[in-house]
N, C-alpha and C positions, 0 to 999 in steps of 0.2 A: 504495500498500500504507500508506504513513504519512498520507491521507486516511482510509483505514477504520479504523485503530488510534485516529486523534484521535475519529471518530464511535461508534467501539465501547467506546473509554477501557478497553482491555486493554493488558496488557503486551505489549510488543513479540516476547518470547519464544515467548508463547503462538500466535501467528502465523505466526512465523517457522518453529516447528517442531511445526506441525498440533497443537498443545495444544487443549484444550476451549475451543470458543467455541460458544456453544449454538445452534443453529438459529432457535428463536425469537427470541433477542438480534439476529441477523442482519437477521431477515426485517422485525423494529421497526424495527430503525437505518434500513435501507434504504427504509422507508415514509416516514419524514420525511424524509430528505435529498431535498435538489430535483433536479430533472432533472439543472440544470448541475451538482450536486455528483456524481450518480450517472456522469455523461457522464463528468469529469473525474476519477473514481474508477475507472472499469472501460476507459477509451480514453483517458488521458493523450496519447497520440501525438495526438489528434486535433487538438487546439489547436494544435500546434505542428508540422503539417505543411509539409514546402517541397517545392517541386519541385526533384528534383536531374536532370534529365538532362539527355541532350548537344545536345539541337537546343532553342534557344529558344521558346518559346512563338508562337504565330503572330501574324504581325502584321496584323491586320484593315484594312482600308482601304477603307469604303465608297466608290464613286467619285460622284460626283456627275454624271459622263458620262449623257446620255440615251442608252437602247439602241441608237437607230437612228443615233445618231452613233458608239458603241460600233462598229458592226458595220463601219460607213463606214471608220472609223479602221484596224480590224485587218483588214481585207478587202483594204485601199490596202497599210497594210504586208504581208502576208503575199506579194499581189501581186508587188509588186515585189523582196521577198526572193526569192521564186520565177525569178523572170526574171533577177537577178543572179547567182545561183546556178547556174542553166541556163548561162548565158553564161560563168559561171569554169569549170564542169563541163568545157564543151563544147573549150575552149580547153586544158584540163589534156588530155583525151583517156584517162584511165587508165578502163579497162571495169570497173573495181571501184567507182570513185565513181558515186553515183545519186540522185537527187531524183524524190520522189513528193511529190503533194498531190493529197489528196480530203476532202470532208470539214472543211473547217479543219482537217486535220490535215496536216503537211510532214514526211516523214522524210528525210532526208540521211544516205545512207550513204556511210563514206570506208574503206572498206575495212578494213586492220587497227587502223586508227586510231579504228576505232567509228561508232559511228552517233548524229545528232543526231534529238531528236522535239521539232517547236514545234508548237503547236495554240494555235487562239482557246479561251476559257473563257467562254463568255458569260454564267454564272450570274454569277460574280465580275466581269465585265469587265476581264479580262487576258487575256495572251498567255503560256503555260507556254512554258518550253524544259527539255528533260533534253539535257543535254551529257555526252559520255563523260568531260568532263577536268574541268569545275566543277559536274558534279551538276544536282540540279533547281531552278529559279528560275522565280518568278510576277512578270512585269511587269505594273505600272499606266501607264495613260496619265496623264505628266503634263505639261499645258497650257503650265505657264511653260516648259519643254522643248522642249516641241513632238515629244515623242519617249516611247518605251514605256521606261520606268526600274523598277528591283530596287530595292524600295525598303528595304531592308537594309542594303545597300552603295551606293546610291545612282549604280548604273552602266546605264548603258542597255545595252538589247537589240544596238544597234549597233556598241556600243564591245567588248561583250564578243566579238560572233561576229567583227570586225575583228581583233582579237586572236588569237583561238584557230583561226582559221582562216587566218591568215598563218602562225602559227607551225608550224601542221601541214602546211599546203601548201607551205610555202618561200616565198613571194611574198607580196607585199602584197594585200590583199584589204580593200575596200570596199563592202559592200553598198549604200548609199546609203540608209539606212532613218530620215535625219533628215528634218524637215520635211512631218510624216504629215500634219498637217490642212490640206496643201494637196494631197495624193496626193487625200486622201478627198471631197473637194469637186464 
């Protein structure tokens, strides 16, 4: 509003109280204002917009992992996880607990504790996890660690599942998901 007053050179009272500002004067002034000045005049919030969301912006990491290698590592990880979880659930013997794996998607149902969904995400070269305790996470393969790691907190898929499943099932659980590259060969 102050910018408009400056360019129209009219007293502030006339604009604030709806007093006379001729339409011709307004149109003439708008033609001589630059696009930038008009933008600031009618959309001042555009220049100072900030992101105020609860979720941080996506952390995009473009993987240099070749696609065929991604599939080798992801398949080896999913197969090792399936085998470990099937053995674990057989040992527990609870009929409410079950694991299913099909088309790159693993579903681990733990009765009243909730359901995990773990799946391959080939376009991003990631493994995605949805946990009933920690929520959704996206894991990238880090060759330095030879593990799938969540970039936002630096924690591996193996460590997260080891802790959450151990706490939930009341026994020590280790799915053995380390050393991924040696399994995928």
